[in-house]
OpenMM code with the backbone's topology and positions (N, CA, C; nanometers):
from openmm import Vec3, app, unit

residues = "MET ALA THR THR LEU LYS ASN LEU HIS ILE LYS GLU MET ASN LYS GLY LYS ILE GLU ILE THR ARG ALA SER GLN ILE VAL ASN PHE GLY ARG LYS ILE ASN ILE TYR VAL ASN ASN GLU LYS ILE CYS ARG LEU SER ASP ASN GLU THR ARG THR ILE GLU ILE ASP GLU GLY VAL ASN GLU ILE TYR ALA ARG ILE ASP TRP CYS LYS THR PRO PRO LEU GLN PHE GLU ILE LYS GLY GLY GLU ASP ILE LYS LEU GLU LEU GLY SER ASN VAL LYS GLY TRP LYS LEU ALA VAL TYR ALA MET HIS TYR TYR LEU ILE ARG HIS SER GLU PHE LEU TYR LEU GLN GLN ARG LYS ASN".split()
positions = [
    Vec3(-3.6049, -1.1328, -0.3992),
    Vec3(-3.5241, -1.0248, -0.3469),
    Vec3(-3.4419, -1.0713, -0.2267),
    Vec3(-3.4957, -1.1586, -0.1424),
    Vec3(-3.4216, -1.2086, -0.0268),
    Vec3(-3.2972, -1.2846, -0.0709),
    Vec3(-3.3070, -1.3572, -0.1824),
    Vec3(-3.1912, -1.4297, -0.2334),
    Vec3(-3.0806, -1.3334, -0.2714),
    Vec3(-3.1154, -1.2243, -0.3359),
    Vec3(-3.0165, -1.1247, -0.3757),
    Vec3(-2.9466, -1.0667, -0.2528),
    Vec3(-3.0230, -1.0333, -0.1495),
    Vec3(-2.9632, -0.9793, -0.0274),
    Vec3(-2.8735, -1.0824, 0.0395),
    Vec3(-2.9153, -1.2076, 0.0398),
    Vec3(-2.8347, -1.3138, 0.0988),
    Vec3(-2.7023, -1.3268, 0.0231),
    Vec3(-2.7085, -1.3270, -0.1100),
    Vec3(-2.5874, -1.3368, -0.1908),
    Vec3(-2.4963, -1.2166, -0.1684),
    Vec3(-2.5553, -1.0992, -0.1534),
    Vec3(-2.4770, -0.9787, -0.1283),
    Vec3(-2.4030, -0.9928, 0.0048),
    Vec3(-2.4703, -1.0417, 0.1060),
    Vec3(-2.4090, -1.0604, 0.2377),
    Vec3(-2.2933, -1.1607, 0.2291),
    Vec3(-2.3113, -1.2682, 0.1569),
    Vec3(-2.2056, -1.3685, 0.1404),
    Vec3(-2.0878, -1.3073, 0.0669),
    Vec3(-2.1135, -1.2269, -0.0352),
    Vec3(-2.0064, -1.1625, -0.1099),
    Vec3(-1.9243, -1.0711, -0.0197),
    Vec3(-1.9924, -0.9930, 0.0645),
    Vec3(-1.9236, -0.9014, 0.1552),
    Vec3(-1.8399, -0.9784, 0.2568),
    Vec3(-1.8868, -1.0941, 0.2991),
    Vec3(-1.8136, -1.1744, 0.3969),
    Vec3(-1.6854, -1.2310, 0.3367),
    Vec3(-1.6766, -1.2418, 0.2044),
    Vec3(-1.5597, -1.2967, 0.1377),
    Vec3(-1.4560, -1.1899, 0.1061),
    Vec3(-1.4679, -1.0749, 0.1701),
    Vec3(-1.3720, -0.9671, 0.1480),
    Vec3(-1.3039, -0.9317, 0.2792),
    Vec3(-1.1788, -0.8939, 0.2671),
    Vec3(-1.1046, -0.8406, 0.3807),
    Vec3(-1.0739, -0.6948, 0.3524),
    Vec3(-1.0100, -0.6288, 0.4459),
    Vec3(-0.9762, -0.4877, 0.4279),
    Vec3(-0.8284, -0.4656, 0.4536),
    Vec3(-0.7710, -0.3793, 0.3705),
    Vec3(-0.6343, -0.3340, 0.3901),
    Vec3(-0.6408, -0.1848, 0.4174),
    Vec3(-0.5825, -0.1434, 0.5288),
    Vec3(-0.5728, -0.0008, 0.5600),
    Vec3(-0.4275, 0.0391, 0.5391),
    Vec3(-0.4050, 0.1353, 0.4482),
    Vec3(-0.2696, 0.1807, 0.4174),
    Vec3(-0.2569, 0.3252, 0.4628),
    Vec3(-0.1561, 0.3516, 0.5446),
    Vec3(-0.1279, 0.4873, 0.5906),
    Vec3(0.0069, 0.5299, 0.5341),
    Vec3(0.0070, 0.6433, 0.4646),
    Vec3(0.1319, 0.6967, 0.4119),
    Vec3(0.1900, 0.7935, 0.5147),
    Vec3(0.3154, 0.7717, 0.5485),
    Vec3(0.3848, 0.8567, 0.6454),
    Vec3(0.3998, 0.9978, 0.5891),
    Vec3(0.3992, 1.0965, 0.6766),
    Vec3(0.4232, 1.2348, 0.6364),
    Vec3(0.5740, 1.2574, 0.6336),
    Vec3(0.6269, 1.2814, 0.5139),
    Vec3(0.7708, 1.2989, 0.4963),
    Vec3(0.7974, 1.4105, 0.3960),
    Vec3(0.9129, 1.4734, 0.4082),
    Vec3(0.9493, 1.5810, 0.3158),
    Vec3(0.9691, 1.5264, 0.1750),
    Vec3(1.0359, 1.4123, 0.1648),
    Vec3(1.0602, 1.3549, 0.0327),
    Vec3(0.9259, 1.3133, -0.0289),
    Vec3(0.9021, 1.3498, -0.1515),
    Vec3(0.7777, 1.3224, -0.2253),
    Vec3(0.6546, 1.3876, -0.1630),
    Vec3(0.6727, 1.4927, -0.0845),
    Vec3(0.5635, 1.5578, -0.0116),
    Vec3(0.4465, 1.5944, -0.1026),
    Vec3(0.4733, 1.6527, -0.2171),
    Vec3(0.3667, 1.6994, -0.3062),
    Vec3(0.3237, 1.5988, -0.4112),
    Vec3(0.3688, 1.4757, -0.3991),
    Vec3(0.3386, 1.3759, -0.5017),
    Vec3(0.2579, 1.2607, -0.4442),
    Vec3(0.1806, 1.1982, -0.5306),
    Vec3(0.1013, 1.0816, -0.4894),
    Vec3(0.1765, 0.9541, -0.5255),
    Vec3(0.1577, 0.8520, -0.4422),
    Vec3(0.2195, 0.7210, -0.4654),
    Vec3(0.1098, 0.6226, -0.5028),
    Vec3(0.1308, 0.5504, -0.6117),
    Vec3(0.0323, 0.4531, -0.6613),
    Vec3(0.0407, 0.3228, -0.5826),
    Vec3(-0.0762, 0.2651, -0.5553),
    Vec3(-0.0860, 0.1361, -0.4865),
    Vec3(-0.1440, 0.0347, -0.5846),
    Vec3(-0.0789, -0.0807, -0.5942),
    Vec3(-0.1215, -0.1882, -0.6842),
    Vec3(-0.1526, -0.3140, -0.6031),
    Vec3(-0.2648, -0.3768, -0.6337),
    Vec3(-0.2985, -0.5068, -0.5760),
    Vec3(-0.3164, -0.6026, -0.6922),
    Vec3(-0.2415, -0.7119, -0.6898),
    Vec3(-0.2442, -0.8116, -0.7977),
    Vec3(-0.2217, -0.7454, -0.9336),
    Vec3(-0.1228, -0.6557, -0.9389),
    Vec3(-0.0799, -0.5827, -1.0593),
    Vec3(-0.1851, -0.4882, -1.1154),
    Vec3(-0.2853, -0.4537, -1.0379),
    Vec3(-0.3885, -0.3588, -1.0810),
    Vec3(-0.3818, -0.2346, -0.9925),
    Vec3(-0.3690, -0.1172, -1.0560),
    Vec3(-0.3638, 0.0072, -0.9788),
    Vec3(-0.4996, 0.0314, -0.9146),
    Vec3(-0.5004, 0.0441, -0.7811),
    Vec3(-0.6285, 0.0586, -0.7119),
    Vec3(-0.6486, 0.1949, -0.6478),
    Vec3(-0.5384, 0.2675, -0.6191),
    Vec3(-0.5549, 0.4014, -0.5621),
    Vec3(-0.4221, 0.4754, -0.5636),
    Vec3(-0.4288, 0.6024, -0.5255),
    Vec3(-0.3106, 0.6876, -0.5105),
    Vec3(-0.3173, 0.7514, -0.3723),
    Vec3(-0.2046, 0.7528, -0.3034),
    Vec3(-0.2002, 0.8091, -0.1685),
    Vec3(-0.1183, 0.9371, -0.1654),
    Vec3(-0.1752, 1.0404, -0.1059),
    Vec3(-0.1050, 1.1657, -0.0818),
    Vec3(-0.0275, 1.1552, 0.0493),
    Vec3(0.0567, 1.2537, 0.0761),
    Vec3(0.1316, 1.2601, 0.2006),
    Vec3(0.0363, 1.2590, 0.3200),
    Vec3(0.0635, 1.1746, 0.4187),
    Vec3(-0.0132, 1.1639, 0.5433),
    Vec3(-0.1589, 1.1210, 0.5224),
    Vec3(-0.1873, 1.0489, 0.4149),
    Vec3(-0.3240, 1.0027, 0.3864),
    Vec3(-0.3388, 0.8559, 0.4256),
    Vec3(-0.4586, 0.8195, 0.4682),
    Vec3(-0.4924, 0.6804, 0.4997),
    Vec3(-0.6097, 0.6381, 0.4123),
    Vec3(-0.5990, 0.5209, 0.3525),
    Vec3(-0.7080, 0.4647, 0.2715),
    Vec3(-0.7361, 0.3230, 0.3167),
    Vec3(-0.8632, 0.2861, 0.3123),
    Vec3(-0.9041, 0.1489, 0.3407),
    Vec3(-0.9595, 0.0899, 0.2122),
    Vec3(-0.9093, -0.0270, 0.1755),
    Vec3(-0.9442, -0.0913, 0.0496),
    Vec3(-1.0015, -0.2287, 0.0790),
    Vec3(-1.1158, -0.2607, 0.0194),
    Vec3(-1.1708, -0.3962, 0.0295),
    Vec3(-1.1016, -0.4836, -0.0736),
    Vec3(-1.0726, -0.6055, -0.0335),
    Vec3(-0.9996, -0.6958, -0.1219),
    Vec3(-1.0558, -0.8364, -0.1060),
    Vec3(-1.0581, -0.9109, -0.2159),
    Vec3(-1.1079, -1.0486, -0.2118),
    Vec3(-1.0199, -1.1341, -0.1221),
    Vec3(-1.0862, -1.2270, -0.0504),
    Vec3(-1.0083, -1.3147, 0.0363),
    Vec3(-0.9229, -1.4075, -0.0490),
    Vec3(-0.8178, -1.4561, 0.0125),
    Vec3(-0.7251, -1.5444, -0.0564),
    Vec3(-0.5858, -1.4835, -0.0576),
    Vec3(-0.5003, -1.5390, -0.1422),
    Vec3(-0.3626, -1.4912, -0.1538),
    Vec3(-0.3602, -1.3737, -0.2501),
    Vec3(-0.3002, -1.2647, -0.2076),
    Vec3(-0.2911, -1.1429, -0.2877),
    Vec3(-0.1489, -1.0888, -0.2812),
    Vec3(-0.1213, -0.9930, -0.3700),
    Vec3(0.0093, -0.9284, -0.3731),
    Vec3(-0.0125, -0.7783, -0.3810),
    Vec3(0.0640, -0.7018, -0.3048),
    Vec3(0.0500, -0.5563, -0.3037),
    Vec3(0.1883, -0.4925, -0.3146),
    Vec3(0.1954, -0.3802, -0.3862),
    Vec3(0.3187, -0.3010, -0.3895),
    Vec3(0.2823, -0.1558, -0.4174),
    Vec3(0.3781, -0.0677, -0.3900),
    Vec3(0.3610, 0.0755, -0.4143),
    Vec3(0.4639, 0.1192, -0.5170),
    Vec3(0.4282, 0.2247, -0.5937),
    Vec3(0.5177, 0.2691, -0.6996),
    Vec3(0.5059, 0.4193, -0.7209),
    Vec3(0.6216, 0.4823, -0.7407),
    Vec3(0.6285, 0.6216, -0.7843),
    Vec3(0.7419, 0.6276, -0.8863),
    Vec3(0.7136, 0.6779, -1.0045),
    Vec3(0.8096, 0.6787, -1.1149),
    Vec3(0.8615, 0.5360, -1.1361),
    Vec3(0.9914, 0.5160, -1.1373),
    Vec3(1.0462, 0.3817, -1.1566),
    Vec3(1.0841, 0.3169, -1.0236),
    Vec3(1.0533, 0.3821, -0.9138),
    Vec3(1.0819, 0.3269, -0.7807),
    Vec3(0.9612, 0.2479, -0.7317),
    Vec3(0.9858, 0.1251, -0.6911),
    Vec3(0.8769, 0.0343, -0.6537),
    Vec3(0.9184, -0.0455, -0.5301),
    Vec3(0.8237, -0.0646, -0.4394),
    Vec3(0.8529, -0.1489, -0.3229),
    Vec3(0.8598, -0.2951, -0.3676),
    Vec3(0.9334, -0.3762, -0.2949),
    Vec3(0.9239, -0.5192, -0.3225),
    Vec3(0.7793, -0.5635, -0.2958),
    Vec3(0.7237, -0.6497, -0.3807),
    Vec3(0.5855, -0.6944, -0.3600),
    Vec3(0.5707, -0.7721, -0.2288),
    Vec3(0.4601, -0.7465, -0.1595),
    Vec3(0.4263, -0.8209, -0.0378),
    Vec3(0.3165, -0.9199, -0.0729),
    Vec3(0.3406, -1.0471, -0.0484),
    Vec3(0.2359, -1.1470, -0.0670),
    Vec3(0.1743, -1.1764, 0.0686),
    Vec3(0.0430, -1.1854, 0.0708),
    Vec3(-0.0270, -1.2095, 0.1964),
    Vec3(-0.1558, -1.2834, 0.1681),
    Vec3(-0.2041, -1.3519, 0.2705),
    Vec3(-0.3345, -1.4178, 0.2606),
    Vec3(-0.4290, -1.3449, 0.3541),
    Vec3(-0.5466, -1.3109, 0.3031),
    Vec3(-0.6456, -1.2398, 0.3830),
    Vec3(-0.7741, -1.3213, 0.3845),
    Vec3(-0.8399, -1.3216, 0.4976),
    Vec3(-0.9661, -1.3940, 0.5119),
    Vec3(-1.0801, -1.2939, 0.5161),
    Vec3(-1.1998, -1.3400, 0.4837),
    Vec3(-1.3171, -1.2537, 0.4889),
    Vec3(-1.3335, -1.1935, 0.6273),
    Vec3(-1.3541, -1.0627, 0.6328),
    Vec3(-1.3711, -0.9927, 0.7588),
    Vec3(-1.2410, -0.9541, 0.8280),
    Vec3(-1.1269, -0.9961, 0.7739),
    Vec3(-0.9975, -0.9652, 0.8345),
    Vec3(-0.9502, -0.8260, 0.7921),
    Vec3(-0.8788, -0.7572, 0.8816),
    Vec3(-0.8198, -0.6265, 0.8523),
    Vec3(-0.6680, -0.6372, 0.8626),
    Vec3(-0.5994, -0.5801, 0.7635),
    Vec3(-0.4537, -0.5728, 0.7651),
    Vec3(-0.4164, -0.4253, 0.7567),
    Vec3(-0.3220, -0.3819, 0.8409),
    Vec3(-0.2799, -0.2419, 0.8425),
    Vec3(-0.1365, -0.2321, 0.7935),
    Vec3(-0.1154, -0.1471, 0.6919),
    Vec3(0.0160, -0.1280, 0.6332),
    Vec3(0.0587, 0.0175, 0.6436),
    Vec3(0.1907, 0.0380, 0.6409),
    Vec3(0.2465, 0.1727, 0.6391),
    Vec3(0.3337, 0.1872, 0.5156),
    Vec3(0.3232, 0.3034, 0.4511),
    Vec3(0.3987, 0.3341, 0.3297),
    Vec3(0.4813, 0.4592, 0.3542),
    Vec3(0.6045, 0.4586, 0.3090),
    Vec3(0.6888, 0.5771, 0.3225),
    Vec3(0.8163, 0.5604, 0.2421),
    Vec3(0.9076, 0.6534, 0.2620),
    Vec3(1.0362, 0.6490, 0.1936),
    Vec3(1.1465, 0.6170, 0.2932),
    Vec3(1.2411, 0.5357, 0.2501),
    Vec3(1.3580, 0.5061, 0.3320),
    Vec3(1.4549, 0.6234, 0.3359),
    Vec3(1.4350, 0.7205, 0.2472),
    Vec3(1.5219, 0.8380, 0.2417),
    Vec3(1.4641, 0.9431, 0.3353),
    Vec3(1.5187, 0.9480, 0.4561),
    Vec3(1.4706, 1.0431, 0.5563),
    Vec3(1.5871, 1.0817, 0.6467),
    Vec3(1.5677, 1.1863, 0.7236),
    Vec3(1.6722, 1.2320, 0.8136),
    Vec3(1.7977, 1.2711, 0.7376),
    Vec3(1.9131, 1.2307, 0.7874),
    Vec3(2.0398, 1.2680, 0.7247),
    Vec3(2.0562, 1.2057, 0.5863),
    Vec3(1.9900, 1.0925, 0.5604),
    Vec3(1.9980, 1.0290, 0.4281),
    Vec3(1.9414, 1.1187, 0.3192),
    Vec3(1.8438, 1.2025, 0.3553),
    Vec3(1.7803, 1.2908, 0.2578),
    Vec3(1.8836, 1.3844, 0.1962),
    Vec3(1.9694, 1.4430, 0.2780),
    Vec3(2.0696, 1.5374, 0.2283),
    Vec3(2.1829, 1.4679, 0.1537),
    Vec3(2.2191, 1.3486, 0.1970),
    Vec3(2.3376, 1.2828, 0.1425),
    Vec3(2.3066, 1.1845, 0.0298),
    Vec3(2.2003, 1.1035, 0.0460),
    Vec3(2.1795, 0.9909, -0.0444),
    Vec3(2.0525, 0.9948, -0.1289),
    Vec3(1.9783, 1.1020, -0.1303),
    Vec3(1.8486, 1.1039, -0.1994),
    Vec3(1.8600, 1.0586, -0.3448),
    Vec3(1.9494, 1.1181, -0.4214),
    Vec3(1.9612, 1.0817, -0.5637),
    Vec3(2.0162, 0.9403, -0.5809),
    Vec3(2.1040, 0.8984, -0.4905),
    Vec3(2.1583, 0.7625, -0.4974),
    Vec3(2.0451, 0.6595, -0.4862),
    Vec3(1.9564, 0.6789, -0.3882),
    Vec3(1.8420, 0.5882, -0.3722),
    Vec3(1.7486, 0.5967, -0.4922),
    Vec3(1.7233, 0.7176, -0.5390),
    Vec3(1.6263, 0.7379, -0.6467),
    Vec3(1.6751, 0.6789, -0.7790),
    Vec3(1.8047, 0.6913, -0.8078),
    Vec3(1.8569, 0.6466, -0.9374),
    Vec3(1.9161, 0.5060, -0.9350),
    Vec3(1.9819, 0.4682, -0.8279),
    Vec3(2.0537, 0.3413, -0.8264),
    Vec3(1.9839, 0.2357, -0.7401),
    Vec3(1.9453, 0.2723, -0.6198),
    Vec3(1.8821, 0.1761, -0.5282),
    Vec3(1.7309, 0.1981, -0.5269),
    Vec3(1.6729, 0.2124, -0.6450),
    Vec3(1.5311, 0.2493, -0.6566),
    Vec3(1.4361, 0.1472, -0.5949),
    Vec3(1.4775, 0.0228, -0.5806),
    Vec3(1.3898, -0.0762, -0.5162),
    Vec3(1.3873, -0.0582, -0.3646),
    Vec3(1.4743, 0.0276, -0.3118),
    Vec3(1.4787, 0.0547, -0.1678),
    Vec3(1.4318, 0.1955, -0.1336),
    Vec3(1.3925, 0.2740, -0.2340),
    Vec3(1.3508, 0.4128, -0.2129),
    Vec3(1.2242, 0.4199, -0.1275),
    Vec3(1.1280, 0.3311, -0.1545),
    Vec3(1.0021, 0.3263, -0.0792),
    Vec3(0.9967, 0.2003, 0.0062),
    Vec3(0.9189, 0.2059, 0.1120),
    Vec3(0.8915, 0.0847, 0.1901),
    Vec3(0.7406, 0.0699, 0.2064),
    Vec3(0.6959, -0.0523, 0.2132),
    Vec3(0.5572, -0.0875, 0.2425),
    Vec3(0.5653, -0.2053, 0.3389),
    Vec3(0.5167, -0.1845, 0.4610),
    Vec3(0.5307, -0.2874, 0.5643),
    Vec3(0.4097, -0.2880, 0.6557),
    Vec3(0.3953, -0.3967, 0.7280),
    Vec3(0.2848, -0.4067, 0.8231),
    Vec3(0.3084, -0.3066, 0.9355),
    Vec3(0.2007, -0.2344, 0.9709),
    Vec3(0.2100, -0.1351, 1.0779),
    Vec3(0.2293, -0.2046, 1.2109),
    Vec3(0.3089, -0.1446, 1.2951),
    Vec3(0.3441, -0.2057, 1.4230),
    Vec3(0.2359, -0.1916, 1.5288),
    Vec3(0.1488, -0.0918, 1.5189),
    Vec3(0.0463, -0.0732, 1.6238),
    Vec3(-0.0867, -0.1283, 1.5840),
] * unit.nanometer
topology = app.Topology()
chain = topology.addChain("A")
for resn in residues:
    res = topology.addResidue(resn, chain)
    for name in ("N", "CA", "C"):
        topology.addAtom(name, app.Element.getBySymbol(name[0]), res)
């Protein structure tokens, strides 16, 4: 049994954490945004929600998607015990919401959402 516990501890040490916070915005307010790590859907985020996800150490790729709008993939390397904080939201905000919402959604769909490292 001690061997099993030791192996479990080693396994946990080989994981890092990603904390993703979705900004509270009018655009997509009532909809969830899918989060993918290494092309596998791992969760859905509601408006103003924060989730923490354990991820294997090493090089990984993450992106967010709603309908056909997808963030550019972020590649990152995470070490066991490391925490990375990301922010998710829409680039369509403020005056852009009234003027350019459909333009971003239909034509510039790769720029509709953003996923970036949190500044704080």
